[in-house]
C-alpha positions as CSV (number, residue, x, y, z in Angstrom):
1,M,75.1,-34.9,-63.8
2,P,75.8,-34.7,-66.9
3,E,72.9,-34.4,-70.0
4,S,72.0,-37.7,-71.7
5,S,68.9,-38.9,-73.6
6,V,65.7,-40.9,-72.4
7,A,62.3,-41.1,-73.3
8,R,59.7,-39.7,-76.1
9,G,56.6,-40.7,-75.5
10,Q,53.0,-40.6,-75.1
11,E,51.6,-40.0,-71.3
12,A,54.7,-39.7,-69.4
13,S,57.1,-42.7,-68.1
14,S,60.4,-41.8,-66.4
15,A,62.6,-40.2,-63.5
16,P,61.7,-36.6,-62.5
17,S,64.2,-34.2,-64.2
18,T,65.8,-31.0,-63.8
19,Q,64.8,-30.3,-67.2
20,S,61.4,-29.4,-68.5
21,T,60.1,-29.7,-72.3
22,P,56.9,-30.2,-72.0
23,S,54.5,-27.6,-74.1
24,T,51.2,-29.2,-74.6
25,P,48.7,-28.4,-72.3
26,Q,48.0,-31.8,-70.5
27,H,52.3,-30.9,-69.3
28,V,51.4,-27.6,-67.6
29,S,50.9,-30.0,-64.1
30,A,53.9,-31.9,-64.8
31,R,55.8,-28.7,-64.8
32,E,54.5,-28.1,-61.4
33,S,55.4,-31.8,-60.0
34,I,59.0,-31.2,-61.6
35,A,59.7,-28.1,-59.7
36,H,58.3,-29.8,-56.3
37,T,60.6,-32.9,-57.0
38,D,64.0,-31.1,-58.5
39,H,65.8,-32.1,-55.3
40,Q,64.8,-35.6,-56.2
41,S,66.1,-35.4,-59.9
42,D,69.6,-36.9,-59.5
43,D,69.2,-39.1,-57.2
44,I,66.3,-41.0,-59.1
45,A,68.1,-40.5,-62.3
46,E,71.6,-42.2,-61.2
47,R,69.3,-45.3,-59.4
48,L,66.8,-45.7,-62.8
49,F,70.2,-45.6,-65.2
50,L,72.0,-48.4,-63.5
51,S,74.7,-50.2,-64.6
52,N,74.1,-53.7,-66.7
53,P,75.0,-56.5,-64.2
54,L,77.1,-57.6,-66.8
55,A,78.9,-54.4,-68.1
56,P,81.8,-52.7,-66.1
57,P,80.3,-51.5,-62.8
58,T,81.0,-47.9,-63.7
59,R,79.2,-47.8,-66.8
60,A,75.8,-46.9,-66.8
61,R,73.6,-48.2,-69.6
62,Y,70.9,-45.6,-69.8
63,E,72.5,-41.9,-69.7
64,F,69.8,-39.2,-68.3
65,V,69.5,-36.8,-70.9
66,E,66.2,-34.2,-70.4
67,H,62.6,-34.6,-69.0
68,L,60.1,-35.1,-72.1
69,G,56.5,-35.1,-70.1
70,S,54.4,-36.4,-67.2
71,G,50.8,-37.8,-67.5
72,G,48.7,-39.0,-64.5
73,M,50.7,-42.4,-63.8
74,A,54.5,-41.9,-64.9
75,D,57.2,-39.6,-66.3
76,V,58.9,-39.7,-69.2
77,F,62.8,-39.2,-69.7
78,R,64.6,-39.1,-72.7
79,A,68.3,-41.2,-72.6
80,R,70.9,-42.9,-74.2
81,D,71.4,-46.5,-74.5
82,T,75.4,-47.0,-74.2
83,E,75.4,-50.2,-75.0
84,L,72.9,-50.5,-78.4
85,G,74.3,-46.4,-79.0
86,R,70.5,-45.2,-79.8
87,Q,68.4,-42.7,-78.1
88,V,65.6,-44.0,-76.2
89,A,62.6,-42.9,-74.2
90,I,62.2,-44.0,-70.6
91,K,58.9,-44.5,-68.6
92,L,59.3,-43.9,-65.1
93,F,55.9,-45.4,-63.3
94,R,54.8,-43.0,-60.4
95,D,53.9,-45.1,-56.8
96,D,52.6,-42.7,-54.4
97,G,49.0,-43.2,-53.9
98,D,48.6,-46.7,-55.5
99,T,45.7,-48.6,-55.2
100,V,45.9,-52.2,-56.3
101,A,44.2,-51.8,-59.2
102,D,46.4,-49.2,-60.0
103,R,49.3,-51.9,-60.1
104,A,47.2,-54.5,-61.7
105,R,46.9,-51.6,-64.6
106,R,50.5,-50.6,-65.0
107,E,51.5,-54.8,-65.4
108,R,48.8,-54.7,-68.0
109,E,50.5,-52.1,-69.9
110,I,54.1,-53.4,-69.7
111,R,52.4,-56.9,-70.6
112,L,50.7,-55.2,-73.3
113,L,53.3,-53.4,-74.8
114,G,55.8,-56.6,-74.6
115,E,53.3,-58.6,-76.6
116,L,52.4,-56.2,-79.3
117,N,54.6,-56.1,-82.4
118,H,53.6,-53.3,-85.3
119,I,54.8,-50.2,-87.0
120,G,52.4,-48.2,-85.9
121,L,52.6,-48.2,-82.3
122,V,55.7,-47.1,-80.2
123,Q,57.9,-50.2,-79.5
124,I,58.9,-51.2,-76.4
125,H,62.5,-52.3,-75.6
126,D,63.4,-53.3,-71.9
127,A,61.4,-53.1,-68.5
128,G,62.7,-53.2,-65.1
129,T,62.7,-52.5,-61.9
130,L,64.3,-50.1,-59.5
131,V,64.0,-48.8,-55.5
132,H,64.0,-45.6,-54.4
133,E,63.9,-44.7,-51.2
134,G,63.2,-48.0,-49.8
135,R,60.3,-48.8,-52.8
136,E,60.3,-50.6,-55.7
137,R,59.4,-48.3,-59.2
138,R,58.9,-50.4,-62.4
139,Y,60.1,-48.6,-65.1
140,L,59.8,-49.3,-69.5
141,V,62.5,-48.2,-72.2
142,M,60.8,-47.4,-75.1
143,E,61.2,-46.4,-79.2
144,L,62.0,-42.7,-78.7
145,V,59.9,-41.0,-81.4
146,E,61.4,-37.8,-82.5
147,G,58.8,-35.5,-82.9
148,R,55.6,-34.3,-81.7
149,S,52.2,-35.0,-80.6
150,L,49.0,-34.4,-83.2
151,A,47.8,-32.5,-80.1
152,H,50.6,-30.0,-80.5
153,R,50.4,-30.1,-84.5
154,L,46.8,-29.2,-84.1
155,A,47.1,-26.2,-81.8
156,R,48.5,-24.3,-85.4
157,G,45.4,-25.0,-87.0
158,P,43.9,-27.8,-89.3
159,M,45.8,-30.2,-91.8
160,K,45.8,-31.0,-94.9
161,P,43.5,-33.8,-96.2
162,R,46.5,-35.8,-97.5
163,Q,48.1,-35.5,-94.0
164,V,44.9,-36.1,-92.0
165,A,44.2,-40.0,-94.5
166,D,47.6,-40.6,-94.0
167,I,47.1,-40.7,-90.4
168,G,44.0,-41.8,-89.9
169,A,45.3,-45.4,-92.6
170,Q,48.2,-45.4,-90.5
171,M,46.4,-45.5,-86.8
172,A,43.6,-47.7,-88.0
173,D,46.4,-49.8,-89.3
174,A,47.8,-50.0,-86.0
175,L,43.8,-50.6,-84.3
176,S,43.3,-53.5,-86.8
177,Y,46.3,-54.7,-85.6
178,V,45.3,-54.4,-81.4
179,H,41.7,-55.4,-81.9
180,G,43.1,-58.6,-83.5
181,R,44.9,-59.5,-80.7
182,E,42.0,-58.9,-78.5
183,V,42.7,-55.6,-77.2
184,V,40.9,-52.0,-76.9
185,H,43.0,-49.2,-76.4
186,R,40.3,-46.8,-74.7
187,D,42.1,-43.9,-75.3
188,V,42.9,-42.3,-79.0
189,K,43.1,-39.1,-78.3
190,P,45.4,-36.4,-80.2
191,E,47.8,-36.6,-77.2
192,N,48.3,-40.1,-78.0
193,I,49.3,-40.0,-81.5
194,L,53.0,-39.6,-82.2
195,L,54.1,-37.6,-85.2
196,S,57.7,-37.5,-87.5
197,E,56.6,-35.3,-90.2
198,T,59.5,-37.1,-92.5
199,P,57.8,-38.6,-95.3
200,A,58.2,-42.5,-94.9
201,F,56.7,-45.3,-96.2
202,G,54.5,-44.1,-99.1
203,Y,53.0,-41.5,-96.3
204,T,53.4,-37.7,-95.7
205,L,54.3,-38.3,-92.1
206,V,54.7,-41.0,-89.3
207,A,52.3,-41.6,-87.0
208,K,52.2,-44.0,-83.6
209,L,49.8,-44.5,-81.1
210,A,50.7,-44.6,-77.6
211,D,49.7,-45.3,-74.1
212,F,47.9,-48.6,-73.3
213,G,47.4,-47.2,-70.0
214,V,43.7,-48.0,-70.0
215,A,43.8,-50.6,-72.4
216,Q,42.3,-53.2,-71.8
217,F,42.1,-56.8,-72.9
218,T,38.4,-57.6,-74.5
219,D,37.8,-60.8,-72.4
220,A,39.8,-59.3,-69.0
221,T,38.4,-59.0,-65.9
222,R,37.4,-55.3,-64.9
223,L,39.7,-52.9,-63.3
224,T,37.5,-50.7,-62.9
225,S,34.2,-50.6,-61.1
226,N,30.6,-51.0,-63.3
227,G,29.7,-47.8,-64.8
228,A,33.4,-46.3,-64.6
229,I,34.2,-44.1,-67.3
230,M,37.6,-44.3,-68.6
231,G,39.3,-42.8,-71.5
232,T,39.0,-38.7,-72.3
233,A,35.9,-37.2,-72.1
234,A,36.6,-35.5,-75.2
235,Y,37.1,-38.4,-77.5
236,I,34.8,-41.1,-75.7
237,S,32.3,-42.7,-78.0
238,P,28.3,-42.9,-76.8
239,E,28.8,-46.2,-74.8
240,Q,31.5,-45.1,-72.6
241,A,29.3,-42.0,-71.6
242,R,26.9,-44.0,-70.9
243,G,29.0,-46.7,-68.9
244,E,28.7,-49.1,-70.5
245,D,32.1,-51.8,-71.8
246,A,34.1,-50.9,-74.7
247,G,34.9,-52.9,-77.5
248,P,36.6,-51.9,-80.3
249,A,34.7,-49.7,-82.0
250,S,34.8,-47.6,-79.6
251,D,38.5,-47.2,-81.0
252,V,37.1,-46.4,-84.2
253,Y,34.7,-44.0,-82.6
254,S,37.4,-41.8,-80.9
255,L,39.3,-41.8,-84.2
256,G,36.5,-40.9,-86.2
257,L,36.3,-37.2,-83.8
258,V,40.2,-37.2,-84.1
259,L,40.3,-37.4,-88.1
260,L,36.9,-34.6,-87.4
261,E,39.6,-32.4,-85.9
262,A,42.6,-32.5,-87.9
263,L,40.1,-31.8,-90.5
264,R,38.3,-29.0,-89.0
265,G,41.3,-27.4,-86.7
266,E,39.2,-27.3,-83.6
267,R,37.5,-29.7,-81.2
268,E,34.0,-31.0,-81.7
269,Y,32.9,-31.5,-77.9
270,T,34.0,-29.2,-75.9
271,G,33.6,-27.6,-72.2
272,T,34.1,-29.6,-68.9
273,P,34.7,-33.4,-69.1
274,I,30.8,-34.1,-68.1
275,E,29.7,-31.3,-70.4
276,A,31.7,-33.1,-73.3
277,A,31.1,-36.5,-72.7
278,L,27.2,-36.0,-72.4
279,A,26.8,-33.6,-75.5
280,R,27.6,-36.9,-78.0
281,L,24.6,-38.7,-76.1
282,H,22.4,-35.5,-77.7
283,R,23.6,-34.5,-80.9
284,P,26.3,-36.2,-83.6
285,P,29.4,-34.7,-84.8
286,T,29.0,-31.9,-87.0
287,I,30.8,-32.7,-89.9
288,P,31.3,-30.0,-92.5
289,D,29.3,-29.9,-95.5
290,D,32.2,-28.9,-97.9
291,L,34.3,-31.6,-97.4
292,P,34.0,-34.6,-100.2
293,P,31.3,-37.0,-100.3
294,E,33.8,-39.5,-99.2
295,W,34.9,-37.8,-96.1
296,R,31.9,-37.5,-95.2
297,A,30.5,-40.9,-95.6
298,L,33.7,-42.2,-93.5
299,L,33.5,-40.1,-90.8
300,A,29.8,-40.2,-90.5
301,A,29.8,-43.9,-90.1
302,M,32.9,-43.7,-87.6
303,T,30.9,-42.0,-85.3
304,A,27.8,-43.4,-85.7
305,D,25.8,-43.2,-82.2
306,D,24.9,-47.4,-82.3
307,P,28.4,-49.5,-82.1
308,A,27.2,-52.3,-84.5
309,V,27.0,-49.8,-87.3
310,R,30.7,-48.4,-87.5
311,P,33.4,-50.2,-90.2
312,T,36.0,-52.1,-88.1
313,A,39.6,-50.0,-88.2
314,H,40.4,-52.6,-91.0
315,D,37.9,-51.3,-93.5
316,V,38.7,-47.7,-92.6
317,A,42.3,-48.6,-93.1
318,A,41.3,-49.8,-96.4
319,T,38.6,-47.0,-96.7
320,M,41.9,-44.2,-96.0
321,R,44.2,-45.8,-98.6
322,D,41.5,-44.8,-101.2
323,I,40.9,-41.7,-100.2
324,I,44.5,-41.4,-100.5
325,R,45.2,-42.8,-104.1
326,V,41.9,-40.2,-104.8
327,L,44.6,-37.0,-103.6
328,I,47.4,-38.7,-105.4
329,L,45.8,-39.0,-108.7
330,D,43.9,-35.4,-108.1
331,S,47.0,-33.8,-107.5
332,R,48.9,-35.3,-110.6
333,G,46.1,-34.2,-113.0
334,K,46.4,-31.6,-111.8
335,H,50.3,-31.1,-112.4
336,E,49.5,-32.4,-116.0
337,R,47.0,-30.2,-116.9
338,A,48.9,-26.8,-115.7
339,A,51.6,-28.2,-117.7
340,N,50.2,-30.1,-121.1
341,P,47.2,-27.2,-122.0
342,W,47.0,-29.3,-125.4
343,R,46.4,-32.2,-123.7
344,R,43.7,-30.4,-121.5
345,Q,41.8,-29.7,-124.7
346,L,42.1,-33.2,-126.6
347,Q,40.9,-34.9,-123.5
348,R,37.7,-32.4,-123.7
349,G,37.5,-33.0,-127.3
350,Q,38.0,-29.2,-128.3
351,A,40.8,-29.8,-130.3
352,S,42.4,-32.2,-133.0
353,P,45.3,-33.0,-133.5
354,V,46.0,-31.5,-136.8
355,G,44.5,-28.4,-135.0
356,I,47.0,-28.0,-132.7
357,I,50.1,-28.5,-135.4
358,L,48.4,-25.4,-136.9
359,G,47.8,-23.4,-134.0
360,L,51.9,-24.2,-133.2
361,A,53.0,-23.3,-136.6
362,G,51.0,-20.1,-136.3
363,V,53.3,-19.2,-133.3
364,V,55.7,-20.1,-134.6
365,V,55.2,-17.9,-137.6
366,G,54.3,-15.4,-135.4
367,T,57.5,-15.3,-133.2
368,V,60.0,-15.3,-136.3
369,A,57.6,-12.1,-137.7
370,V,58.0,-10.3,-134.2
371,C,61.9,-10.8,-134.1
372,I,62.1,-9.9,-137.6
373,A,60.1,-6.4,-136.9
374,V,62.1,-5.6,-133.8
375,A,65.7,-5.8,-135.8
376,L,64.5,-3.6,-138.4
377,A,63.5,-1.4,-135.6
378,L,66.6,-1.3,-134.0
379,G,68.7,-0.7,-137.2
380,V,69.6,-4.2,-137.1
381,G,71.2,-5.9,-140.7
382,A,70.3,-2.4,-142.3
383,P,72.9,-1.2,-145.1
384,V,75.7,0.8,-144.1
385,G,76.8,4.0,-146.0
386,G,73.2,4.3,-148.1
């Protein structure tokens, strides 16, 4: 089957493929599962990328390209939309061992993504069902984000404060939008933040929040038993670790841990899932003293143990933009001071305009004198024949 293009996303979605490109740790097991299901790749891909009923029967709507990754509930593929001529990501949900709650969670994610429309979220283009080996499998066609996850970027070490502030502002904006529609993501982590390192919209990079697989409407019926923990142990909030309901403040806490990790280059709570989850109940995250005061104050507020005292996602976004403005002005000031030392002295009151003029005149006279001396030493312009 010719190579083609499918999805890029978060945790995974689409059909099994013979090509596997995931490089982040969470995709190691995906590789094993791909090897196990290689013999089904062509069959599933052909069934997935069926012809549009309104198009010529030989023309497939989506041309398969490669497998991008796998997660707990789905596989993700890159594909090409032949009708619109664009690259897309296709998330193919698995159906093995599905429970009623799993199916409800899957339909909820599809419904959620269909209702949400924000530049900071991975957009959904289409959804459908295919039949494979007599069983129905749901899939999503999503926006393809060219780039890697924040987790992949952090494997190289800490990021610059400006980049972290840009990610923070965009993710807080996206969460503010989501929270305004009574939805809690519940799994904000580096693996679910996709980055495009092409500057746009005034930011040094573009970030998008992905994977609403465990998201919850704030007024919805629980799909998990009381006390069950939904989320990733290293990033859940204290209330999630205690098995309590997760509200918008839980997403703010998780984002705070993500930003702290991006600045420091290391995860705050490590160990086994149980150790990582319980650690936050015994100590707050360590915020480096060498961070600027505005960073320390914001991160401390975002990761407060009491969800009632944490700022809203909207307030976090506004504060992040203030930090970005300070960073921009500080950077401009450094460039200007380096390029114009006389202005710097004037600003400090160390030189008057007259002093500067006299100083410049002295430099000019001195330069001319040096040039004359060099010319005489080299014999330039000396009388010939004495």
